[in-house]
Biopython code that builds the backbone (N, CA, C, O; Angstrom):
import numpy as np
from Bio.PDB.StructureBuilder import StructureBuilder

atoms = [
    (1, "MET", "N", (-15.746, 9.841, -5.921)),
    (1, "MET", "CA", (-14.012, 9.889, -5.982)),
    (1, "MET", "C", (-13.584, 10.708, -4.816)),
    (1, "MET", "O", (-14.342, 11.312, -4.057)),
    (2, "CYS", "N", (-12.322, 10.663, -4.759)),
    (2, "CYS", "CA", (-11.486, 11.729, -4.023)),
    (2, "CYS", "C", (-11.017, 13.111, -5.038)),
    (2, "CYS", "O", (-10.367, 12.953, -6.072)),
    (3, "ARG", "N", (-11.326, 14.024, -4.699)),
    (3, "ARG", "CA", (-10.957, 15.242, -5.078)),
    (3, "ARG", "C", (-9.434, 15.323, -5.309)),
    (3, "ARG", "O", (-9.134, 15.377, -6.502)),
    (4, "ASN", "N", (-8.871, 15.335, -4.833)),
    (4, "ASN", "CA", (-7.161, 14.791, -4.576)),
    (4, "ASN", "C", (-6.846, 14.142, -5.724)),
    (4, "ASN", "O", (-5.814, 14.605, -6.208)),
    (5, "ILE", "N", (-7.335, 13.227, -6.376)),
    (5, "ILE", "CA", (-6.952, 11.765, -7.304)),
    (5, "ILE", "C", (-7.313, 12.833, -8.625)),
    (5, "ILE", "O", (-8.361, 13.464, -8.762)),
    (6, "LYS", "N", (-6.023, 12.835, -9.622)),
    (6, "LYS", "CA", (-6.578, 14.120, -10.584)),
    (6, "LYS", "C", (-6.258, 13.035, -11.774)),
    (6, "LYS", "O", (-5.194, 12.433, -11.623)),
    (7, "PRO", "N", (-6.762, 12.818, -12.532)),
    (7, "PRO", "CA", (-6.531, 12.291, -14.057)),
    (7, "PRO", "C", (-5.032, 12.425, -14.175)),
    (7, "PRO", "O", (-4.402, 13.410, -13.789)),
    (8, "LEU", "N", (-4.561, 11.446, -14.692)),
    (8, "LEU", "CA", (-3.560, 10.889, -15.189)),
    (8, "LEU", "C", (-2.818, 10.732, -16.373)),
    (8, "LEU", "O", (-1.640, 10.920, -16.674)),
    (9, "PHE", "N", (-4.268, 10.162, -17.227)),
    (9, "PHE", "CA", (-3.600, 10.004, -18.728)),
    (9, "PHE", "C", (-3.896, 10.870, -19.565)),
    (9, "PHE", "O", (-4.820, 11.622, -19.251)),
    (10, "ASN", "N", (-3.500, 10.987, -20.358)),
    (10, "ASN", "CA", (-3.175, 11.602, -21.882)),
    (10, "ASN", "C", (-3.020, 13.166, -21.465)),
    (10, "ASN", "O", (-3.800, 14.117, -21.527)),
    (11, "PHE", "N", (-1.599, 13.018, -20.988)),
    (11, "PHE", "CA", (-0.785, 14.678, -20.718)),
    (11, "PHE", "C", (0.782, 14.449, -21.527)),
    (11, "PHE", "O", (1.433, 13.424, -21.726)),
    (12, "GLU", "N", (1.040, 15.881, -21.876)),
    (12, "GLU", "CA", (2.260, 15.919, -21.943)),
    (12, "GLU", "C", (2.868, 16.865, -21.434)),
    (12, "GLU", "O", (2.618, 18.064, -21.562)),
    (13, "PRO", "N", (3.899, 16.244, -20.686)),
    (13, "PRO", "CA", (4.660, 15.054, -20.928)),
    (13, "PRO", "C", (3.747, 13.889, -19.858)),
    (13, "PRO", "O", (3.142, 14.295, -18.866)),
    (14, "PRO", "N", (3.775, 12.731, -20.178)),
    (14, "PRO", "CA", (3.457, 12.156, -19.186)),
    (14, "PRO", "C", (3.419, 11.571, -17.841)),
    (14, "PRO", "O", (4.486, 11.174, -17.374)),
    (15, "ALA", "N", (2.321, 11.458, -17.138)),
    (15, "ALA", "CA", (2.334, 11.126, -15.758)),
    (15, "ALA", "C", (3.869, 10.660, -15.086)),
    (15, "ALA", "O", (4.551, 9.767, -15.590)),
    (16, "ALA", "N", (4.251, 11.393, -13.925)),
    (16, "ALA", "CA", (5.730, 10.898, -13.026)),
    (16, "ALA", "C", (5.361, 9.573, -12.332)),
    (16, "ALA", "O", (4.228, 9.103, -12.226)),
    (17, "GLU", "N", (6.377, 9.116, -11.933)),
    (17, "GLU", "CA", (5.907, 7.685, -11.321)),
    (17, "GLU", "C", (5.378, 8.098, -9.705)),
    (17, "GLU", "O", (4.713, 7.412, -8.930)),
    (18, "ASP", "N", (6.157, 10.019, -9.451)),
    (18, "ASP", "CA", (5.613, 10.010, -8.325)),
    (18, "ASP", "C", (4.191, 10.302, -8.399)),
    (18, "ASP", "O", (3.454, 10.009, -7.458)),
    (19, "GLU", "N", (3.569, 11.104, -9.912)),
    (19, "GLU", "CA", (2.944, 11.019, -9.472)),
    (19, "GLU", "C", (1.878, 9.982, -9.428)),
    (19, "GLU", "O", (0.864, 10.199, -8.765)),
    (20, "ILE", "N", (1.981, 9.241, -9.866)),
    (20, "ILE", "CA", (1.196, 8.135, -9.639)),
    (20, "ILE", "C", (0.826, 7.461, -8.715)),
    (20, "ILE", "O", (-0.216, 6.842, -8.503)),
    (21, "HIS", "N", (2.246, 7.683, -7.846)),
    (21, "HIS", "CA", (2.461, 7.034, -6.395)),
    (21, "HIS", "C", (1.028, 8.053, -5.466)),
    (21, "HIS", "O", (0.033, 7.574, -4.923)),
    (22, "ALA", "N", (1.401, 9.429, -5.567)),
    (22, "ALA", "CA", (1.059, 10.156, -4.936)),
    (22, "ALA", "C", (-0.852, 9.668, -5.086)),
    (22, "ALA", "O", (-1.566, 9.497, -4.098)),
    (23, "ALA", "N", (-1.200, 9.567, -6.143)),
    (23, "ALA", "CA", (-2.720, 9.074, -6.379)),
    (23, "ALA", "C", (-3.040, 7.941, -5.879)),
    (23, "ALA", "O", (-4.109, 7.907, -5.270)),
    (24, "ALA", "N", (-2.254, 6.718, -5.976)),
    (24, "ALA", "CA", (-1.769, 5.621, -5.021)),
    (24, "ALA", "C", (-2.394, 5.860, -3.413)),
    (24, "ALA", "O", (-3.443, 5.323, -3.055)),
    (25, "LEU", "N", (-1.634, 6.686, -2.580)),
    (25, "LEU", "CA", (-1.349, 6.718, -1.371)),
    (25, "LEU", "C", (-2.649, 7.794, -1.131)),
    (25, "LEU", "O", (-2.974, 8.020, 0.034)),
    (26, "GLN", "N", (-3.431, 8.491, -2.300)),
    (26, "GLN", "CA", (-4.788, 9.265, -1.735)),
    (26, "GLN", "C", (-5.628, 7.893, -1.831)),
    (26, "GLN", "O", (-5.880, 7.425, -0.721)),
    (27, "PHE", "N", (-6.005, 7.317, -2.678)),
    (27, "PHE", "CA", (-6.865, 6.389, -2.747)),
    (27, "PHE", "C", (-6.633, 5.112, -1.653)),
    (27, "PHE", "O", (-7.592, 4.715, -0.993)),
    (28, "VAL", "N", (-5.726, 4.698, -1.556)),
    (28, "VAL", "CA", (-5.411, 3.967, -0.014)),
    (28, "VAL", "C", (-5.724, 5.040, 1.270)),
    (28, "VAL", "O", (-6.209, 4.746, 2.363)),
    (29, "ARG", "N", (-5.473, 5.812, 0.992)),
    (29, "ARG", "CA", (-6.068, 6.411, 2.542)),
    (29, "ARG", "C", (-7.381, 6.779, 2.343)),
    (29, "ARG", "O", (-7.951, 6.924, 3.424)),
    (30, "LYS", "N", (-8.072, 6.983, 1.407)),
    (30, "LYS", "CA", (-9.900, 6.955, 1.099)),
    (30, "LYS", "C", (-9.908, 5.997, 1.609)),
    (30, "LYS", "O", (-10.040, 6.052, 2.832)),
    (31, "ILE", "N", (-9.778, 4.673, 0.983)),
    (31, "ILE", "CA", (-10.655, 3.443, 1.190)),
    (31, "ILE", "C", (-10.147, 2.920, 2.851)),
    (31, "ILE", "O", (-11.104, 2.370, 3.395)),
    (32, "SER", "N", (-9.192, 2.952, 3.547)),
    (32, "SER", "CA", (-8.619, 2.449, 4.812)),
    (32, "SER", "C", (-9.065, 3.046, 5.855)),
    (32, "SER", "O", (-9.149, 2.626, 7.009)),
    (33, "GLY", "N", (-9.434, 4.340, 5.284)),
    (33, "GLY", "CA", (-9.621, 5.628, 6.759)),
    (33, "GLY", "C", (-8.655, 6.632, 7.348)),
    (33, "GLY", "O", (-8.724, 7.716, 7.927)),
    (34, "PHE", "N", (-7.564, 5.641, 6.873)),
    (34, "PHE", "CA", (-6.298, 6.364, 7.766)),
    (34, "PHE", "C", (-5.548, 7.094, 6.786)),
    (34, "PHE", "O", (-5.199, 6.713, 5.668)),
    (35, "ASN", "N", (-5.341, 8.216, 7.364)),
    (35, "ASN", "CA", (-4.368, 9.162, 6.861)),
    (35, "ASN", "C", (-2.538, 8.922, 6.802)),
    (35, "ASN", "O", (-1.722, 9.238, 5.937)),
    (36, "LYS", "N", (-2.380, 8.223, 8.140)),
    (36, "LYS", "CA", (-1.576, 7.808, 8.874)),
    (36, "LYS", "C", (-1.630, 6.527, 9.765)),
    (36, "LYS", "O", (-1.849, 6.791, 10.947)),
    (37, "PRO", "N", (-1.466, 5.069, 9.447)),
    (37, "PRO", "CA", (-1.811, 4.085, 10.076)),
    (37, "PRO", "C", (-1.010, 3.975, 10.802)),
    (37, "PRO", "O", (-0.142, 4.834, 10.953)),
    (38, "SER", "N", (-1.062, 2.942, 11.429)),
    (38, "SER", "CA", (-0.736, 2.920, 13.000)),
    (38, "SER", "C", (0.713, 1.683, 12.567)),
    (38, "SER", "O", (0.824, 1.041, 11.523)),
    (39, "GLN", "N", (1.775, 1.684, 13.925)),
    (39, "GLN", "CA", (2.930, 1.170, 13.169)),
    (39, "GLN", "C", (2.540, -0.567, 12.788)),
    (39, "GLN", "O", (3.229, -1.246, 12.027)),
    (40, "VAL", "N", (1.206, -1.102, 13.552)),
    (40, "VAL", "CA", (1.167, -2.333, 13.211)),
    (40, "VAL", "C", (0.121, -2.588, 12.140)),
    (40, "VAL", "O", (-0.094, -3.754, 11.809)),
    (41, "ASN", "N", (-0.728, -1.322, 11.418)),
    (41, "ASN", "CA", (-0.827, -1.201, 10.195)),
    (41, "ASN", "C", (-0.020, -1.004, 9.029)),
    (41, "ASN", "O", (-0.390, -1.498, 7.964)),
    (42, "GLU", "N", (1.265, -0.199, 9.119)),
    (42, "GLU", "CA", (2.039, 0.208, 8.340)),
    (42, "GLU", "C", (2.439, -0.380, 7.112)),
    (42, "GLU", "O", (2.664, 0.076, 5.991)),
    (43, "GLY", "N", (2.478, -1.860, 7.773)),
    (43, "GLY", "CA", (2.947, -2.827, 6.219)),
    (43, "GLY", "C", (1.999, -3.066, 5.454)),
    (43, "GLY", "O", (2.192, -3.158, 4.241)),
    (44, "ALA", "N", (0.635, -3.233, 6.074)),
    (44, "ALA", "CA", (-0.389, -3.556, 5.189)),
    (44, "ALA", "C", (-0.701, -2.455, 4.003)),
    (44, "ALA", "O", (-0.997, -2.779, 2.853)),
    (45, "PHE", "N", (-0.574, -0.970, 4.518)),
    (45, "PHE", "CA", (-0.830, -0.186, 4.129)),
    (45, "PHE", "C", (-0.161, 0.239, 2.638)),
    (45, "PHE", "O", (-0.768, 0.352, 1.573)),
    (46, "GLN", "N", (1.734, 0.501, 2.976)),
    (46, "GLN", "CA", (2.537, 0.552, 2.557)),
    (46, "GLN", "C", (2.528, -0.568, 0.899)),
    (46, "GLN", "O", (2.778, -0.385, -0.292)),
    (47, "ASP", "N", (2.123, -1.611, 1.693)),
    (47, "ASP", "CA", (1.945, -2.848, 0.694)),
    (47, "ASP", "C", (0.818, -2.252, 0.011)),
    (47, "ASP", "O", (1.311, -1.686, -0.965)),
    (48, "ALA", "N", (-0.618, -2.055, 0.007)),
    (48, "ALA", "CA", (-1.584, -1.580, -0.956)),
    (48, "ALA", "C", (-1.391, -0.365, -1.296)),
    (48, "ALA", "O", (-2.369, 0.176, -1.812)),
    (49, "VAL", "N", (-0.321, 0.346, -1.165)),
    (49, "VAL", "CA", (0.007, 1.501, -1.800)),
    (49, "VAL", "C", (0.596, 1.176, -2.917)),
    (49, "VAL", "O", (0.291, 1.557, -4.047)),
    (50, "ASP", "N", (1.861, 0.120, -2.452)),
    (50, "ASP", "CA", (2.883, -0.448, -3.843)),
    (50, "ASP", "C", (2.197, -0.863, -4.943)),
    (50, "ASP", "O", (2.532, -0.515, -6.075)),
    (51, "GLU", "N", (0.870, -1.878, -4.627)),
    (51, "GLU", "CA", (-0.084, -2.642, -5.064)),
    (51, "GLU", "C", (-0.239, -1.624, -6.338)),
    (51, "GLU", "O", (0.286, -1.672, -7.450)),
    (52, "VAL", "N", (-1.036, -0.804, -5.836)),
    (52, "VAL", "CA", (-2.229, 0.505, -6.524)),
    (52, "VAL", "C", (-0.944, 1.052, -7.416)),
    (52, "VAL", "O", (-0.991, 1.254, -8.630)),
    (53, "THR", "N", (-0.205, 1.179, -6.873)),
    (53, "THR", "CA", (0.567, 2.073, -7.948)),
    (53, "THR", "C", (0.927, 1.104, -8.958)),
    (53, "THR", "O", (0.757, 1.505, -10.110)),
    (54, "GLN", "N", (1.287, 0.170, -8.852)),
    (54, "GLN", "CA", (2.031, -0.734, -9.927)),
    (54, "GLN", "C", (0.592, -0.799, -10.804)),
    (54, "GLN", "O", (0.546, -0.311, -11.933)),
    (55, "ALA", "N", (-0.466, -1.383, -10.242)),
    (55, "ALA", "CA", (-1.752, -1.161, -10.989)),
    (55, "ALA", "C", (-1.938, -0.276, -11.717)),
    (55, "ALA", "O", (-2.152, -0.838, -12.792)),
    (56, "ALA", "N", (-2.017, 0.939, -11.893)),
    (56, "ALA", "CA", (-2.356, 2.573, -12.065)),
    (56, "ALA", "C", (-1.266, 2.653, -13.515)),
    (56, "ALA", "O", (-1.595, 3.084, -14.620)),
    (57, "GLN", "N", (0.100, 2.099, -13.115)),
    (57, "GLN", "CA", (0.664, 2.519, -13.786)),
    (57, "GLN", "C", (0.657, 1.108, -15.110)),
    (57, "GLN", "O", (0.671, 1.319, -16.322)),
    (58, "LYS", "N", (0.639, 0.092, -14.625)),
    (58, "LYS", "CA", (0.044, -0.672, -16.022)),
    (58, "LYS", "C", (-1.344, -0.394, -16.479)),
    (58, "LYS", "O", (-1.687, -1.035, -17.473)),
    (59, "LEU", "N", (-2.074, 0.290, -16.051)),
    (59, "LEU", "CA", (-3.371, 0.270, -16.569)),
    (59, "LEU", "C", (-3.020, 2.039, -17.575)),
    (59, "LEU", "O", (-3.206, 2.080, -18.791)),
    (60, "LEU", "N", (-2.613, 3.075, -16.921)),
    (60, "LEU", "CA", (-1.787, 4.227, -18.116)),
    (60, "LEU", "C", (-0.952, 3.482, -19.318)),
    (60, "LEU", "O", (-0.904, 3.867, -20.486)),
    (61, "ASP", "N", (-0.482, 2.640, -18.915)),
    (61, "ASP", "CA", (0.875, 2.371, -19.912)),
    (61, "ASP", "C", (-0.104, 1.326, -21.345)),
    (61, "ASP", "O", (0.129, 1.092, -22.531)),
    (62, "SER", "N", (-1.088, 1.001, -20.489)),
    (62, "SER", "CA", (-2.223, -0.137, -21.409)),
    (62, "SER", "C", (-3.023, 0.681, -22.100)),
    (62, "SER", "O", (-3.538, 0.197, -23.108)),
    (63, "LEU", "N", (-3.334, 2.108, -21.750)),
    (63, "LEU", "CA", (-4.467, 2.882, -22.312)),
    (63, "LEU", "C", (-4.116, 3.541, -23.345)),
    (63, "LEU", "O", (-3.310, 4.454, -23.168)),
    (64, "VAL", "N", (-4.688, 3.234, -24.910)),
    (64, "VAL", "CA", (-4.631, 4.509, -25.819)),
    (64, "VAL", "C", (-5.598, 5.198, -26.480)),
    (64, "VAL", "O", (-6.727, 4.716, -26.386)),
    (65, "THR", "N", (-5.469, 6.243, -27.156)),
    (65, "THR", "CA", (-6.329, 7.603, -27.314)),
    (65, "THR", "C", (-5.962, 8.036, -28.818)),
    (65, "THR", "O", (-4.793, 8.110, -29.195)),
    (66, "ASN", "N", (-6.820, 8.254, -29.460)),
    (66, "ASN", "CA", (-6.452, 9.290, -30.500)),
    (66, "ASN", "C", (-6.587, 10.551, -30.275)),
    (66, "ASN", "O", (-6.484, 11.229, -31.297)),
    (67, "ALA", "N", (-6.845, 11.321, -28.989)),
    (67, "ALA", "CA", (-7.243, 12.088, -28.801)),
    (67, "ALA", "C", (-5.854, 13.338, -28.286)),
    (67, "ALA", "O", (-5.140, 13.098, -27.312)),
    (68, "GLU", "N", (-5.721, 14.385, -28.984)),
    (68, "GLU", "CA", (-4.410, 15.144, -28.736)),
    (68, "GLU", "C", (-4.018, 15.197, -27.064)),
    (68, "GLU", "O", (-4.882, 15.492, -26.238)),
    (69, "PRO", "N", (-2.830, 14.924, -26.735)),
    (69, "PRO", "CA", (-2.132, 15.069, -25.129)),
    (69, "PRO", "C", (-2.924, 16.313, -24.653)),
    (69, "PRO", "O", (-3.605, 17.128, -25.275)),
    (70, "LYS", "N", (-2.668, 16.210, -23.593)),
    (70, "LYS", "CA", (-3.254, 17.581, -22.825)),
    (70, "LYS", "C", (-2.380, 18.476, -22.624)),
    (70, "LYS", "O", (-1.304, 18.045, -23.039)),
    (71, "ASN", "N", (-2.264, 19.633, -22.148)),
    (71, "ASN", "CA", (-1.065, 20.440, -21.621)),
    (71, "ASN", "C", (-1.120, 20.612, -20.327)),
    (71, "ASN", "O", (-2.244, 20.825, -19.873)),
    (72, "ARG", "N", (-0.096, 20.578, -19.475)),
    (72, "ARG", "CA", (-0.506, 20.194, -17.895)),
    (72, "ARG", "C", (-0.782, 21.597, -18.020)),
    (72, "ARG", "O", (-1.919, 21.944, -17.699)),
    (73, "GLU", "N", (-0.067, 22.380, -18.377)),
    (73, "GLU", "CA", (-0.173, 24.191, -17.409)),
    (73, "GLU", "C", (-1.509, 24.944, -17.874)),
    (73, "GLU", "O", (-1.883, 25.933, -17.244)),
    (74, "VAL", "N", (-2.285, 24.432, -19.071)),
    (74, "VAL", "CA", (-3.712, 24.838, -19.297)),
    (74, "VAL", "C", (-4.327, 24.038, -18.430)),
    (74, "VAL", "O", (-5.177, 24.534, -17.691)),
    (75, "GLU", "N", (-4.136, 23.171, -18.378)),
    (75, "GLU", "CA", (-5.196, 22.161, -17.206)),
    (75, "GLU", "C", (-4.790, 22.594, -16.066)),
    (75, "GLU", "O", (-5.701, 22.187, -15.345)),
    (76, "ALA", "N", (-4.035, 23.156, -15.357)),
    (76, "ALA", "CA", (-3.871, 23.590, -14.630)),
    (76, "ALA", "C", (-4.149, 25.264, -14.441)),
    (76, "ALA", "O", (-3.677, 25.582, -13.350)),
    (77, "GLU", "N", (-4.585, 26.117, -14.938)),
    (77, "GLU", "CA", (-4.801, 27.209, -15.284)),
    (77, "GLU", "C", (-6.197, 26.690, -15.034)),
    (77, "GLU", "O", (-6.672, 26.992, -13.940)),
    (78, "ARG", "N", (-7.031, 25.877, -15.946)),
    (78, "ARG", "CA", (-8.612, 25.764, -15.966)),
    (78, "ARG", "C", (-8.873, 25.633, -14.633)),
    (78, "ARG", "O", (-9.864, 26.225, -14.206)),
    (79, "ALA", "N", (-8.022, 24.811, -13.667)),
    (79, "ALA", "CA", (-8.401, 24.340, -12.488)),
    (79, "ALA", "C", (-8.271, 25.556, -11.448)),
    (79, "ALA", "O", (-9.009, 25.745, -10.480)),
    (80, "ARG", "N", (-7.149, 26.363, -11.860)),
    (80, "ARG", "CA", (-7.271, 27.500, -10.886)),
    (80, "ARG", "C", (-8.406, 28.398, -10.826)),
    (80, "ARG", "O", (-8.690, 29.008, -9.795)),
    (81, "ALA", "N", (-9.302, 28.529, -12.301)),
    (81, "ALA", "CA", (-10.094, 29.276, -12.354)),
    (81, "ALA", "C", (-11.320, 28.970, -11.802)),
    (81, "ALA", "O", (-12.066, 29.753, -11.214)),
    (82, "ARG", "N", (-11.576, 27.264, -12.113)),
    (82, "ARG", "CA", (-12.815, 26.796, -11.558)),
    (82, "ARG", "C", (-12.731, 26.820, -9.898)),
    (82, "ARG", "O", (-13.778, 26.624, -9.280)),
    (83, "ASN", "N", (-11.678, 27.022, -9.275)),
    (83, "ASN", "CA", (-11.764, 27.208, -8.092)),
    (83, "ASN", "C", (-11.975, 28.775, -7.521)),
    (83, "ASN", "O", (-12.757, 29.192, -6.667)),
    (84, "ALA", "N", (-11.033, 29.434, -8.279)),
    (84, "ALA", "CA", (-11.494, 30.662, -7.973)),
    (84, "ALA", "C", (-13.032, 30.944, -7.906)),
    (84, "ALA", "O", (-13.533, 31.430, -6.892)),
    (85, "LYS", "N", (-13.692, 30.658, -8.904)),
    (85, "LYS", "CA", (-14.993, 30.582, -9.383)),
    (85, "LYS", "C", (-15.950, 29.843, -7.982)),
    (85, "LYS", "O", (-16.811, 30.478, -7.372)),
    (86, "ARG", "N", (-15.631, 28.634, -7.722)),
    (86, "ARG", "CA", (-15.715, 28.012, -6.985)),
    (86, "ARG", "C", (-16.122, 28.519, -4.913)),
    (86, "ARG", "O", (-16.967, 28.299, -4.045)),
    (87, "PHE", "N", (-14.919, 29.219, -5.106)),
    (87, "PHE", "CA", (-14.438, 29.418, -4.059)),
    (87, "PHE", "C", (-14.323, 30.856, -3.701)),
    (87, "PHE", "O", (-13.940, 31.137, -2.565)),
    (88, "GLY", "N", (-14.653, 31.924, -4.665)),
    (88, "GLY", "CA", (-14.614, 33.148, -4.656)),
    (88, "GLY", "C", (-13.069, 33.873, -4.244)),
    (88, "GLY", "O", (-12.885, 34.883, -3.565)),
    (89, "THR", "N", (-12.188, 33.106, -4.815)),
    (89, "THR", "CA", (-11.115, 33.850, -4.056)),
    (89, "THR", "C", (-10.409, 34.252, -5.967)),
    (89, "THR", "O", (-10.896, 33.935, -7.052)),
    (90, "SER", "N", (-9.292, 34.945, -5.678)),
    (90, "SER", "CA", (-8.295, 35.468, -6.759)),
    (90, "SER", "C", (-7.280, 34.081, -6.999)),
    (90, "SER", "O", (-6.680, 33.320, -6.239)),
    (91, "GLN", "N", (-7.409, 34.175, -8.189)),
    (91, "GLN", "CA", (-6.446, 33.570, -9.254)),
    (91, "GLN", "C", (-5.396, 33.680, -8.713)),
    (91, "GLN", "O", (-4.655, 32.696, -8.715)),
    (92, "GLY", "N", (-4.979, 34.871, -8.083)),
    (92, "GLY", "CA", (-3.140, 34.941, -7.507)),
    (92, "GLY", "C", (-2.858, 34.573, -6.536)),
    (92, "GLY", "O", (-1.732, 34.867, -6.134)),
    (93, "GLN", "N", (-3.876, 33.627, -5.558)),
    (93, "GLN", "CA", (-3.835, 33.015, -4.294)),
    (93, "GLN", "C", (-3.027, 31.785, -4.643)),
    (93, "GLN", "O", (-2.758, 30.955, -3.775)),
]
sb = StructureBuilder()
sb.init_structure("model")
sb.init_model(0)
sb.init_chain("A")
sb.init_seg("    ")
for serial, (resi, resn, name, xyz) in enumerate(atoms, 1):
    if name == "N":
        sb.init_residue(resn, " ", resi, " ")
    sb.init_atom(name, np.array(xyz, "f"), 0.0, 1.0, " ", f" {name:<3s}", serial, name[0])
structure = sb.get_structure()
């Protein structure tokens, strides 16, 4: 799985449209192998990003859970701590 694609479900506040689009873009980049497609492939690439964005939004809108929503700041701090441990960097960087 792409490490740059983060879970978007069950957060407070809910995932914004730009977060969903960014995840879709990362997914399409991963499966196409293009970071930036050529002009000839730009239309197909952008169509794929738009379709994946719509599918992801539909999925997030239809999911249900009884779990309490996660706090974005708390989760970000946990991620920084994991990265500091993994890469040996200080959390202030």
